[in-house]
Backbone bond lengths (Angstrom), bond angles and torsions (degrees), N, CA, C in turn:
res aa  C-N    CA-C-N  psi(-1)  N-CA   C-N-CA  omega(-1)  CA-C   N-CA-C  phi
1 X - - - 1.466 - - 1.528 110.00 -
2 X 1.324 118.00 142.41 1.464 119.95 -179.96 1.520 111.71 -71.73
3 X 1.342 115.15 150.49 1.456 119.85 172.19 1.526 110.06 -72.91
4 X 1.339 115.09 -40.90 1.461 120.90 -173.84 1.524 110.19 -129.83
5 X 1.311 115.43 136.15 1.465 121.97 169.69 1.523 107.78 -103.99
6 X 1.312 116.65 119.18 1.465 122.07 178.34 1.522 108.11 -95.88
7 X 1.318 116.91 119.23 1.464 122.13 -178.02 1.526 109.13 -104.54
8 X 1.320 115.65 120.46 1.466 122.19 178.98 1.515 108.64 -119.88
9 X 1.312 117.43 116.70 1.471 122.00 173.89 1.528 108.20 -95.13
10 X 1.314 116.84 137.32 1.465 119.65 -177.35 1.518 109.98 -148.07
11 X 1.314 115.16 157.79 1.465 120.23 175.19 1.525 109.35 -157.42
12 X 1.321 115.98 118.17 1.467 122.96 172.97 1.531 113.69 57.55
13 X 1.342 116.76 36.93 1.462 118.66 178.78 1.530 109.61 -142.88
14 X 1.326 116.41 56.54 1.449 120.55 -174.54 1.530 112.69 -57.05
15 X 1.326 117.51 -49.34 1.466 119.82 -174.71 1.525 111.03 -64.84
16 X 1.319 116.56 -38.19 1.462 119.78 176.32 1.515 110.30 -65.71
17 X 1.305 116.97 -46.05 1.463 121.91 178.69 1.527 110.80 -58.46
18 X 1.316 116.86 -48.00 1.473 121.60 -177.62 1.525 111.82 -62.94
19 X 1.337 116.26 -46.84 1.460 120.45 -171.41 1.525 113.52 -84.28
20 X 1.334 117.28 -18.47 1.463 119.54 -176.62 1.527 111.29 -112.74
21 X 1.321 117.25 -80.87 1.471 120.41 -171.30 1.522 113.13 -64.22
22 X 1.327 117.44 -49.89 1.464 119.18 -177.73 1.520 111.75 -61.02
23 X 1.320 115.99 -45.10 1.467 119.57 179.78 1.523 110.54 -62.47
24 X 1.323 117.26 -41.51 1.463 120.64 -179.90 1.524 111.32 -64.43
25 X 1.321 116.40 -45.20 1.466 120.25 -177.29 1.524 111.56 -66.15
26 X 1.315 117.17 -43.65 1.459 121.10 -175.78 1.522 112.53 -78.25
27 X 1.332 117.33 -7.69 1.463 121.24 177.54 1.519 112.67 -96.29
28 X 1.331 117.80 5.09 1.462 120.58 -178.85 1.530 110.85 -65.58
29 X 1.323 114.89 140.52 1.456 120.97 -175.88 1.534 111.35 -106.23
30 X 1.329 114.45 147.59 1.464 122.21 170.18 1.526 113.50 58.95
31 X 1.313 116.64 36.62 1.452 120.03 178.23 1.523 109.00 -149.20
32 X 1.318 116.45 138.80 1.458 121.46 173.86 1.523 107.84 -86.46
33 X 1.326 116.86 121.50 1.458 119.44 -175.81 1.515 112.26 -139.93
34 X 1.306 114.17 162.33 1.450 122.49 165.82 1.527 106.56 -125.82
35 X 1.317 116.10 148.13 1.456 121.78 178.97 1.525 107.71 -115.72
36 X 1.314 115.77 116.26 1.462 121.41 -179.79 1.526 108.03 -104.38
37 X 1.319 115.83 109.61 1.461 121.34 177.72 1.523 108.15 -96.64
38 X 1.331 115.41 119.29 1.462 120.32 177.64 1.517 107.90 -103.74
39 X 1.335 115.48 109.32 1.459 121.38 178.73 1.521 108.30 -83.96
40 X 1.322 115.28 109.84 1.467 121.35 -173.72 1.523 111.49 -86.16
41 X 1.334 115.77 64.11 1.460 121.14 174.59 1.511 114.76 71.97
42 X 1.338 118.25 38.25 1.466 120.52 -179.91 1.523 111.55 -61.52
43 X 1.344 114.95 145.43 1.463 120.88 178.43 1.525 111.44 -118.37
44 X 1.338 117.05 7.70 1.457 120.74 178.62 1.530 109.06 -103.67
45 X 1.316 117.65 -148.83 1.458 121.39 -177.91 1.530 113.73 -78.41
46 X 1.329 117.49 -5.97 1.466 120.38 -173.74 1.528 113.21 -53.93
47 X 1.352 121.05 -49.43 1.472 119.34 -179.22 1.523 112.99 -57.59
48 X 1.332 117.02 -41.08 1.464 120.61 179.84 1.518 110.92 -65.06
49 X 1.328 116.60 -46.39 1.469 120.47 -178.78 1.523 111.64 -64.83
50 X 1.313 117.58 -36.37 1.463 120.20 179.03 1.527 110.78 -66.62
51 X 1.330 117.17 -37.37 1.471 120.05 178.27 1.529 111.22 -65.62
52 X 1.324 116.44 -24.08 1.467 120.67 -177.90 1.523 113.34 -85.20
53 X 1.328 117.51 -9.19 1.462 120.63 -179.17 1.523 110.48 -62.56
54 X 1.305 115.34 137.69 1.468 120.52 -178.44 1.527 108.48 -125.46
55 X 1.320 115.50 75.13 1.459 121.39 178.50 1.524 107.27 -148.19
56 X 1.317 116.28 118.93 1.461 120.27 -174.72 1.518 113.24 -63.97
57 X 1.346 117.01 -15.76 1.466 120.37 -179.91 1.519 112.21 -80.06
58 X 1.331 117.51 -13.93 1.466 121.90 -174.05 1.523 110.33 -99.53
59 X 1.323 115.43 128.63 1.458 122.11 172.18 1.520 107.51 -119.24
60 X 1.326 116.42 135.66 1.463 121.44 -177.05 1.524 109.16 -114.78
61 X 1.320 115.22 130.63 1.462 121.95 173.92 1.520 107.09 -118.89
62 X 1.305 116.86 122.30 1.471 120.90 -176.55 1.524 110.21 -108.38
63 X 1.320 115.88 125.40 1.454 122.14 174.78 1.526 108.30 -95.88
64 X 1.313 116.82 132.13 1.463 120.12 -175.22 1.517 111.91 -65.61
65 X 1.320 116.73 -37.83 1.468 120.81 177.69 1.515 108.28 -128.25
66 X 1.319 116.14 152.32 1.461 120.93 -178.12 1.523 110.61 -66.39
67 X 1.330 115.77 131.68 1.462 121.33 177.96 1.524 111.96 -116.16
68 X 1.320 117.12 0.58 1.453 120.68 -179.80 1.515 111.59 95.85
69 X 1.327 115.42 158.59 1.465 120.37 -171.78 1.527 112.43 -65.50
70 X 1.336 118.14 -37.71 1.469 119.60 -179.52 1.523 110.71 -63.66
71 X 1.325 117.31 -45.50 1.464 120.90 179.04 1.526 111.19 -65.69
72 X 1.330 116.62 -37.68 1.466 119.92 178.50 1.526 110.56 -64.21
73 X 1.320 116.60 -43.62 1.469 119.47 177.69 1.523 111.03 -63.49
74 X 1.314 116.90 -41.05 1.466 119.61 179.07 1.526 111.45 -62.99
75 X 1.311 116.49 -34.59 1.460 120.43 175.67 1.522 110.37 -61.72
76 X 1.341 116.01 -41.58 1.455 120.27 176.75 1.517 112.34 -65.78
77 X 1.320 116.79 -39.81 1.470 121.35 178.43 1.527 110.48 -60.45
78 X 1.323 116.17 -43.07 1.464 120.40 -178.66 1.530 111.70 -62.50
79 X 1.331 116.89 -30.16 1.462 120.90 -177.38 1.525 113.07 -92.27
80 X 1.329 117.74 -10.21 1.460 121.72 -173.20 1.523 112.02 -66.07
81 X 1.336 115.68 141.91 1.468 121.63 179.49 1.526 111.82 -112.45
82 X 1.307 118.56 -9.35 1.456 121.57 -177.01 1.522 112.44 -78.37
83 X 1.339 115.10 159.88 1.461 120.39 175.34 1.522 111.26 -72.59
84 X 1.334 115.77 -24.96 1.459 121.94 179.04 1.514 109.36 -121.22
85 X 1.316 116.17 150.98 1.462 121.81 176.19 1.514 108.72 -121.53
86 X 1.324 115.21 133.56 1.455 122.17 173.02 1.522 107.87 -123.34
87 X 1.307 116.45 137.76 1.457 121.30 177.51 1.533 108.67 -106.42
88 X 1.316 116.08 149.40 1.461 120.60 179.83 1.520 109.15 -146.56
89 X 1.337 116.46 121.24 1.461 120.36 174.41 1.524 108.75 -69.85
90 X 1.323 116.86 148.89 1.464 119.34 -170.24 1.520 114.56 -68.02
91 X 1.346 118.47 -12.14 1.460 119.98 -179.51 1.530 113.74 -108.77
92 X 1.320 118.08 0.29 1.463 120.71 -178.26 1.527 111.33 -94.47
93 X 1.343 115.29 166.72 1.460 121.88 -172.23 1.522 110.91 -128.27
94 X 1.317 115.86 148.18 1.457 122.06 179.41 1.518 111.43 -121.36
95 X 1.327 115.67 149.22 1.452 121.35 164.81 1.526 108.11 -64.44
96 X 1.335 118.12 146.17 1.471 119.62 178.36 1.526 114.06 -62.15
97 X 1.333 117.85 -16.95 1.466 120.04 179.32 1.528 111.36 -109.03
98 X 1.314 117.67 17.17 1.463 121.29 -176.35 1.524 111.94 -56.89
99 X 1.315 117.38 -55.06 1.457 120.03 -175.30 1.532 111.76 -67.78
100 X 1.347 117.18 -42.71 1.464 119.35 -179.93 1.525 111.27 -61.15
101 X 1.327 116.61 -41.70 1.456 120.68 -179.38 1.521 110.87 -64.75
102 X 1.318 117.14 -41.39 1.457 120.55 179.91 1.531 111.87 -69.45
103 X 1.319 117.49 -38.04 1.462 120.20 177.17 1.529 110.92 -64.32
104 X 1.321 116.49 -40.68 1.460 120.29 177.71 1.523 111.02 -63.69
105 X 1.331 116.02 -38.51 1.465 120.47 177.48 1.525 110.37 -64.51
106 X 1.322 116.63 -42.08 1.465 120.46 178.51 1.523 110.99 -61.86
107 X 1.352 116.37 -41.55 1.464 119.82 178.22 1.529 111.16 -62.87
108 X 1.336 116.35 -39.58 1.462 120.66 -175.75 1.522 112.76 -74.72
109 X 1.335 116.83 -31.59 1.464 120.40 -173.59 1.518 114.45 -106.26
110 X 1.326 116.76 -17.83 1.457 120.04 -174.62 1.514 113.51 78.08
111 X 1.337 117.54 8.28 1.466 121.35 -179.00 1.523 110.31 -69.37
112 X 1.319 115.62 150.16 1.465 120.52 176.43 1.523 111.67 -107.00
113 X 1.332 117.25 0.25 1.457 123.72 174.38 1.521 106.72 -141.99
114 X 1.327 116.80 125.55 1.467 121.60 -177.26 1.523 108.76 -130.56
115 X 1.336 116.23 135.19 1.458 121.34 175.88 1.520 109.00 -133.02
116 X 1.344 117.02 175.14 1.459 121.49 -173.53 1.522 110.10 -137.03
117 X 1.328 115.55 173.50 1.463 120.73 171.99 1.523 108.91 -74.03
118 X 1.337 115.53 159.68 1.457 121.78 -169.26 1.529 110.57 -135.48
119 X 1.322 115.59 143.21 1.463 121.77 167.39 1.520 107.77 -102.65
120 X 1.323 117.15 120.37 1.464 120.71 175.62 1.520 108.28 -89.64
121 X 1.337 116.69 127.93 1.459 121.74 -179.20 1.520 109.53 -128.79
122 X 1.333 116.16 163.95 1.463 119.06 174.97 1.526 109.36 -96.70
123 X 1.342 116.47 -175.84 1.462 120.88 -176.18 1.522 113.09 -59.69
124 X 1.329 116.34 -27.50 1.458 120.92 -178.18 1.525 112.78 -91.56
125 X 1.330 116.76 7.61 1.452 120.31 178.01 1.507 114.45 80.90
126 X 1.347 117.34 13.72 1.463 120.25 179.25 1.521 109.98 -85.48
127 X 1.315 115.35 136.65 1.456 120.97 -177.58 1.523 111.12 -68.46
128 X 1.335 115.93 131.55 1.459 121.64 174.93 1.523 110.72 -100.92
129 X 1.325 116.19 -49.32 1.462 120.31 177.51 1.520 109.84 -169.50
130 X 1.320 114.96 165.32 1.450 121.93 172.03 1.516 107.79 -105.24
131 X 1.311 117.56 140.70 1.461 119.45 -178.02 1.519 109.89 -142.60
132 X 1.310 114.56 159.25 1.455 121.13 179.73 1.507 109.45 151.95
133 X 1.319 116.29 95.56 1.458 122.15 -177.56 1.516 109.48 -97.90
134 X 1.322 116.41 140.95 1.457 120.17 176.42 1.528 108.79 -64.96
135 X 1.309 116.63 114.03 1.473 121.25 -177.96 1.514 109.12 -135.32
136 X 1.319 115.78 53.85 1.454 119.38 -171.46 1.522 113.34 -92.18
137 X 1.309 116.76 22.81 1.461 119.88 172.57 1.523 109.48 -133.62
138 X 1.301 115.27 153.10 1.463 121.04 177.29 1.522 110.32 -63.39
139 X 1.323 117.21 -33.61 1.450 121.16 -178.96 1.525 111.86 -58.87
140 X 1.332 116.35 -40.74 1.468 120.00 179.31 1.519 110.50 -65.28
141 X 1.334 117.40 -45.20 1.463 122.02 -178.81 1.531 110.87 -62.30
142 X 1.313 117.72 -30.70 1.460 121.04 179.79 1.521 112.27 -75.64
143 X 1.331 117.28 -11.36 1.465 120.20 178.84 1.528 112.87 -100.58
144 X 1.323 117.57 -28.07 1.468 120.15 179.80 1.519 108.22 -166.31
145 X 1.332 116.43 153.75 1.459 120.16 176.56 1.526 108.51 -82.35
146 X 1.318 116.06 92.53 1.463 121.30 -172.95 1.524 113.53 -95.46
147 X 1.324 118.14 5.55 1.464 120.91 178.32 1.526 108.54 -91.53
148 X 1.350 117.53 110.80 1.467 119.79 -176.94 1.525 111.87 -73.77
149 X 1.327 115.67 155.57 1.470 124.10 176.13 1.514 113.61 69.04
150 X 1.339 117.12 10.78 1.455 120.95 171.78 1.513 114.16 54.74
151 X 1.326 115.63 -134.63 1.458 120.76 -174.12 1.521 112.87 -69.44
152 X 1.321 119.27 -19.52 1.461 120.56 179.82 1.522 112.09 -69.17
153 X 1.311 117.73 -11.01 1.457 122.23 -174.02 1.528 113.14 -97.83
154 X 1.304 117.36 -42.76 1.469 123.01 -165.65 1.527 112.94 -81.42
155 X 1.346 115.71 144.10 1.464 120.85 158.03 1.530 106.46 -116.53
156 X 1.320 116.46 144.82 1.461 120.83 -177.25 1.515 109.62 -144.78
157 X 1.328 115.66 153.49 1.462 120.09 177.59 1.530 109.93 -62.43
158 X 1.315 116.09 131.17 1.461 120.98 -176.65 1.523 111.69 -59.98
159 X 1.328 116.88 -40.32 1.464 119.20 -178.32 1.518 111.39 -63.58
160 X 1.329 117.31 -32.20 1.453 120.22 178.68 1.534 111.57 -75.38
161 X 1.341 116.51 -40.09 1.472 119.45 177.47 1.521 109.74 -59.02
162 X 1.319 115.86 -43.81 1.468 119.16 178.47 1.525 110.81 -70.92
163 X 1.323 115.98 -34.56 1.458 119.81 -177.87 1.514 114.11 -62.58
164 X 1.344 116.79 -29.73 1.470 119.80 178.85 1.523 111.54 -97.30
165 X 1.335 116.80 4.46 1.461 119.97 176.59 1.508 115.22 86.43
166 X 1.339 117.50 14.32 1.463 120.24 179.46 1.510 112.31 67.95
167 X 1.313 115.81 -149.68 1.457 121.81 -179.44 1.527 110.56 -80.18
168 X 1.317 115.66 139.06 1.462 121.31 174.50 1.528 107.70 -73.85
169 X 1.318 116.99 114.61 1.464 121.07 -174.28 1.521 113.30 -75.02
170 X 1.320 117.58 -3.65 1.463 119.96 172.65 1.525 111.28 -84.30
171 X 1.326 116.37 -10.19 1.456 120.88 -177.49 1.525 110.57 -107.46
172 X 1.324 115.56 154.82 1.463 120.95 175.81 1.528 109.07 -125.22
173 X 1.324 116.90 -75.61 1.457 121.25 -173.14 1.529 112.52 -65.76
174 X 1.307 118.25 -38.17 1.470 120.39 -178.38 1.525 112.26 -102.87
175 X 1.326 117.92 17.01 1.467 120.57 179.06 1.518 111.31 -61.82
176 X 1.339 117.56 -38.90 1.465 120.75 178.15 1.527 110.22 -62.33
177 X 1.304 115.61 -50.49 1.468 121.25 -178.54 1.527 110.95 -57.66
178 X 1.323 115.65 -43.59 1.458 120.55 178.70 1.531 110.65 -59.49
179 X 1.323 117.13 -41.49 1.461 120.38 179.54 1.522 111.06 -67.31
180 X 1.334 117.96 -39.86 1.474 119.69 179.32 1.531 110.51 -61.89
181 X 1.306 116.83 -38.68 1.474 119.46 178.07 1.524 110.06 -61.66
182 X 1.329 115.80 -44.45 1.455 118.90 178.56 1.519 112.44 -62.81
183 X 1.329 116.98 -42.71 1.453 120.97 -177.16 1.517 112.52 -69.28
184 X 1.335 117.76 -37.18 1.467 119.23 -179.59 1.524 111.30 -71.77
185 X 1.322 117.44 -10.87 1.452 119.90 172.61 1.524 112.44 -79.06
186 X 1.344 116.24 -11.07 1.466 120.79 -177.69 1.524 113.27 -110.64
187 X 1.325 117.80 -18.35 1.465 120.06 -176.74 1.503 111.89 -167.70
188 X 1.336 115.32 178.03 1.460 121.58 -176.70 1.519 113.04 -79.30
189 X 1.329 115.16 167.57 1.452 123.13 -179.76 1.521 108.69 -128.46
190 X 1.338 117.14 142.02 1.456 120.82 -178.29 1.527 110.20 -138.99
191 X 1.321 115.44 148.58 1.465 123.09 178.57 1.524 109.75 -109.50
192 X 1.339 116.34 129.20 1.455 121.87 168.44 1.532 106.87 -87.41
193 X 1.326 118.93 124.74 1.467 120.06 -174.73 1.517 114.50 -74.18
194 X 1.335 118.20 -5.86 1.457 121.38 -179.80 1.533 111.29 -82.49
195 X 1.331 115.67 154.02 1.463 121.02 173.66 1.525 107.55 -83.62
196 X 1.319 116.36 110.06 1.460 121.59 -174.56 1.525 113.45 -118.99
197 X 1.332 116.94 -5.62 1.469 121.44 -175.78 1.520 109.51 -133.40
198 X 1.331 115.96 139.06 1.464 121.55 169.20 1.520 107.50 -111.75
199 X 1.319 114.93 114.10 1.467 122.17 -177.04 1.520 108.35 -98.30
200 X 1.326 116.59 121.75 1.459 121.53 -175.34 1.520 109.76 -91.86
201 X 1.332 115.18 117.64 1.464 120.68 177.04 1.510 108.85 -100.36
202 X 1.329 116.01 133.80 1.461 120.13 178.23 1.519 109.60 -156.37
203 X 1.302 114.71 158.83 1.459 120.53 -176.25 1.508 114.69 -68.46
204 X 1.342 117.27 -13.33 1.464 120.17 -178.13 1.523 112.27 -95.85
205 X 1.319 116.96 13.93 1.456 120.18 179.78 1.519 112.05 -74.10
206 X 1.344 115.15 -170.22 1.455 121.09 -177.79 1.532 110.91 -58.94
207 X 1.321 116.10 130.07 1.463 120.93 177.75 1.520 108.97 -94.71
208 X 1.311 114.99 124.25 1.464 122.20 -179.18 1.517 105.76 -130.91
209 X 1.332 116.77 104.21 1.459 118.67 -170.00 1.524 111.35 -158.40
210 X 1.344 113.80 164.68 1.453 121.26 171.80 1.517 114.87 61.65
211 X 1.337 115.73 -145.61 1.467 121.49 -176.88 1.523 111.33 -60.64
212 X 1.328 117.33 -37.77 1.465 120.63 179.79 1.529 110.35 -58.11
213 X 1.325 117.24 -43.17 1.462 120.62 -179.35 1.527 110.87 -65.32
214 X 1.313 116.67 -44.20 1.467 120.86 179.92 1.527 110.44 -62.81
215 X 1.338 116.70 -45.16 1.463 120.34 -178.88 1.537 111.33 -64.34
216 X 1.328 116.50 -40.56 1.460 119.28 -180.00 1.526 111.17 -65.49
217 X 1.321 117.26 -42.31 1.460 119.63 179.76 1.525 111.37 -65.39
218 X 1.319 117.62 -36.58 1.471 120.15 176.78 1.526 110.62 -62.01
219 X 1.324 115.79 -45.14 1.460 120.21 179.26 1.522 110.71 -62.74
220 X 1.321 116.34 -45.57 1.462 121.67 -178.38 1.531 111.60 -62.34
221 X 1.320 116.94 -46.38 1.465 121.35 -179.85 1.524 110.61 -63.09
222 X 1.339 116.71 -43.19 1.473 119.88 177.84 1.524 111.04 -62.91
223 X 1.320 116.62 -41.17 1.458 121.13 -177.90 1.524 111.55 -64.86
224 X 1.324 117.08 -42.14 1.461 120.86 -172.40 1.526 114.18 -100.17
225 X 1.302 117.16 5.96 1.475 119.32 179.33 1.528 110.57 -59.64
226 X 1.313 117.24 -40.41 1.456 120.63 -179.16 1.514 113.78 -68.66
227 X 1.333 116.98 -18.09 1.464 121.04 176.84 1.526 112.03 -85.55
228 X 1.337 116.27 -7.85 1.455 119.63 -179.43 1.512 114.34 97.90
229 X 1.332 117.83 18.69 1.463 120.83 177.84 1.524 110.05 -57.66
230 X 1.349 116.10 130.43 1.456 119.59 -175.59 1.521 111.95 -125.54
231 X 1.308 117.64 33.90 1.452 121.06 178.48 1.527 109.61 -87.37
232 X 1.327 116.58 143.87 1.461 122.21 171.94 1.519 106.47 -88.54
233 X 1.339 119.29 108.78 1.465 120.28 -174.97 1.524 113.39 -60.31
234 X 1.325 117.28 -32.88 1.461 119.16 179.17 1.526 110.74 -64.56
235 X 1.323 116.87 -42.52 1.468 120.78 178.81 1.525 110.12 -63.87
236 X 1.333 116.60 -43.35 1.460 120.01 179.69 1.533 110.31 -62.14
237 X 1.321 117.33 -41.54 1.461 120.82 -179.23 1.522 112.05 -69.43
238 X 1.359 116.89 -33.46 1.479 118.23 174.06 1.528 109.04 -61.24
239 X 1.337 115.94 -40.30 1.463 120.88 179.62 1.528 110.30 -64.07
240 X 1.325 117.33 -41.01 1.463 121.46 177.94 1.529 110.25 -62.56
241 X 1.317 116.60 -43.14 1.460 120.38 179.09 1.524 110.88 -61.29
242 X 1.334 116.08 -43.84 1.458 119.93 178.43 1.522 111.38 -62.70
243 X 1.325 116.49 -36.51 1.459 120.57 178.73 1.529 110.70 -67.60
244 X 1.330 117.33 -39.01 1.462 120.25 175.14 1.522 110.66 -60.09
245 X 1.313 115.77 -41.12 1.460 120.29 179.85 1.523 110.76 -65.56
246 X 1.326 115.88 -40.83 1.459 121.23 178.18 1.523 111.10 -59.66
247 X 1.329 116.87 -36.74 1.456 121.51 -179.24 1.522 113.16 -84.87
248 X 1.319 116.99 7.80 1.456 120.82 177.19 1.511 115.06 83.65
249 X 1.339 118.02 8.42 1.465 121.25 -179.68 1.525 108.62 -95.12
250 X 1.310 115.93 75.49 1.462 121.22 -172.34 1.521 112.39 -66.80
251 X 1.329 117.24 -39.28 1.471 119.79 178.42 1.527 111.23 -65.41
252 X 1.332 116.38 -40.92 1.465 119.64 177.74 1.519 110.61 -64.42
253 X 1.328 116.36 -39.93 1.468 120.17 177.76 1.524 110.37 -61.72
254 X 1.335 116.11 -46.71 1.464 120.24 -178.96 1.525 111.15 -62.58
255 X 1.345 116.39 -42.40 1.465 120.08 -179.89 1.520 111.45 -63.18
256 X 1.324 116.61 -37.24 1.465 120.25 -179.23 1.515 111.12 -71.16
257 X 1.338 117.13 -43.81 1.466 119.89 175.16 1.528 110.64 -57.92
258 X 1.337 116.39 -44.80 1.456 121.55 -176.15 1.532 111.03 -64.61
259 X 1.331 117.07 -50.48 1.460 120.46 -178.04 1.527 111.69 -65.16
260 X 1.326 116.90 -36.33 1.461 120.25 179.35 1.520 111.00 -68.48
261 X 1.328 116.10 -40.90 1.469 119.92 178.79 1.523 111.09 -61.01
262 X 1.335 116.81 -40.55 1.461 120.45 178.75 1.525 111.63 -71.19
263 X 1.348 116.45 -44.70 1.461 120.21 -175.40 1.519 112.16 -64.75
264 X 1.339 116.74 -33.88 1.463 120.17 -175.72 1.531 112.75 -112.25
265 X 1.339 114.83 17.18 1.464 123.18 171.76 1.529 112.26 51.79
266 X 1.328 113.43 56.92 1.460 120.55 177.14 1.529 107.97 -125.47
267 X 1.349 117.24 72.07 1.459 120.63 -173.21 1.521 113.81 -60.50
268 X 1.334 117.79 -29.91 1.466 118.97 -179.64 1.530 111.51 -64.88
269 X 1.306 115.25 -23.41 1.461 118.95 -179.36 1.531 112.41 -77.22
270 X 1.340 117.67 -7.79 1.460 119.42 178.55 1.525 112.12 -61.17
271 X 1.319 115.96 -23.30 1.462 119.35 178.80 1.524 110.68 -61.45
272 X 1.343 116.45 -28.39 1.464 119.11 178.83 1.526 111.28 -66.38
273 X 1.317 116.51 -34.35 1.462 119.97 178.18 1.523 110.29 -62.53
274 X 1.331 115.68 -43.38 1.470 119.72 178.46 1.523 110.16 -66.75
275 X 1.338 116.02 -43.82 1.455 120.03 -178.23 1.521 112.10 -61.49
276 X 1.334 116.29 -34.98 1.464 119.63 -179.51 1.520 111.46 -62.94
277 X 1.344 116.06 -27.29 1.459 120.01 -178.92 1.522 113.23 -90.52
278 X 1.339 117.08 -37.34 1.466 118.72 -169.18 1.513 115.06 -117.61
279 X 1.327 118.43 -24.48 1.467 119.75 -175.00 1.520 111.15 -85.56
280 X 1.319 117.70 154.55 1.476 120.11 174.90 1.521 110.17 -60.53
281 X 1.329 115.55 148.39 1.452 120.12 179.57 1.516 110.83 -63.39
282 X 1.324 115.49 137.94 1.460 119.99 172.07 1.521 111.23 -91.85
283 X 1.333 115.10 -22.05 1.451 120.06 178.28 1.512 109.40 -108.20
284 X 1.326 116.71 150.47 1.448 121.48 -177.80 1.527 111.16 -71.22
285 X 1.320 115.43 152.81 1.455 119.62 172.39 1.523 108.49 -75.23
286 X 1.342 116.07 171.54 1.459 119.16 178.77 1.519 111.44 -59.96
287 X 1.350 118.16 -39.96 1.457 120.40 179.65 1.520 111.08 -65.19
288 X 1.333 116.53 -39.85 1.456 119.52 178.49 1.524 111.00 -66.75
289 X 1.342 116.22 -37.98 1.463 119.56 177.59 1.518 110.60 -64.30
290 X 1.340 116.59 -40.36 1.462 119.85 179.92 1.525 110.76 -64.56
291 X 1.337 116.37 -39.27 1.456 119.54 179.94 1.525 111.63 -65.98
292 X 1.328 116.03 -32.94 1.462 120.42 -177.71 1.522 113.13 -85.71
293 X 1.324 116.70 -17.48 1.463 120.36 -176.85 1.520 110.51 -75.51
294 X 1.319 117.43 162.33 1.460 120.01 174.90 1.528 110.16 -59.81
295 X 1.319 116.42 151.10 1.456 119.87 179.65 1.518 109.85 -66.96
296 X 1.333 116.09 158.96 1.455 120.36 -179.47 1.523 111.17 -60.49
297 X 1.326 116.18 -25.80 1.461 119.95 -179.88 1.526 112.15 -61.65
298 X 1.329 116.78 -25.90 1.464 119.50 -179.33 1.524 111.68 -69.63
299 X 1.332 117.65 -12.75 1.459 120.89 179.25 1.523 112.59 -84.59
300 X 1.321 117.51 -3.92 1.459 120.62 -173.54 1.518 112.60 -53.57
301 X 1.311 116.93 -41.48 1.457 119.41 -177.14 1.525 112.71 -78.32
302 X 1.336 117.37 -32.20 1.461 120.55 -175.69 1.525 113.19 -92.97
303 X 1.312 117.03 -33.52 1.470 120.52 -177.88 1.525 109.49 -141.97
304 X 1.323 117.09 68.05 1.472 119.50 -177.56 1.521 113.21 -62.75
305 X 1.331 116.83 -19.23 1.456 120.94 -179.42 1.512 113.39 -71.56
306 X 1.336 117.44 -24.85 1.451 120.71 -168.22 1.517 112.78 -67.37
307 X 1.317 117.70 -40.57 1.463 119.49 -179.24 1.523 111.25 -60.66
308 X 1.331 116.65 -46.52 1.464 119.14 -178.07 1.528 111.41 -66.80
309 X 1.333 117.42 -35.82 1.457 120.54 178.70 1.525 110.56 -66.49
310 X 1.331 116.79 -41.49 1.463 120.10 178.41 1.532 111.18 -66.50
311 X 1.314 116.36 -39.99 1.460 119.32 178.87 1.520 111.29 -65.13
312 X 1.339 117.38 -36.70 1.465 120.37 179.66 1.514 111.48 -68.92
313 X 1.339 116.38 -25.37 1.462 120.10 -177.15 1.518 111.70 -76.47
314 X 1.325 117.96 -24.70 1.473 120.95 -175.48 1.504 111.65 -84.08
């Protein structure tokens, strides 16, 4: 039986899946694993290419129609045979010792959820920033989602993931955060101080904006109020709007500012909606951030694996 089941949800991104997530998962060292790829209703070459894979560690589950990433991940969870579950987005990258290091940390600390520090990069492999905040208490998680790179970072005990019902399929952007809250109610959390994940940020990622964002945050806050959630949804949504603007999605940023201002009765903030459309950016774009960030060479001492992984992907 595998120690870890790696669940990868994907849709219509075969080349990204092949060169990033699949390669990262199958390159893990010193760990018995299975890789469960859930094809969420792909209409491109992905189903054909997945059928051609010749690796006994890979299991493919194909959904006839797209059900969304949360449902796809839950499908993988239901099929998992490992004692631990790790999730990996199809465009993110792992250190070859990511899973082994996290399992060792779990053994040493008794934690049932383990995450690591992260290097955020753009599509061209340029470093944007390093992240990883100490969030080893449930209290911290109830105040903000401090685990970087979302589901691509965490490993968790399979029995606990199933015990809380997996991902809430009514949620999208905060589905990871919601799951971490549930899991920290069942066991401890630990941080590996090493950089073990490369999280790829790009403008074509998940869009979370406007009325949809406001409605999701209302549902999430109502759901987790009894657990002690202490986030200010308006502040979180302002942050989401700013992130949309950073990624060049000016209309999405404006819609989020506008809907948040109305929902939380902050009319003076409507000026931000206008500014997102017409005013010069106050925050740098991803390309500008990459140019200002330290060169990838500065990661040699902290994440020597990253250069070789990026080179193998090209």
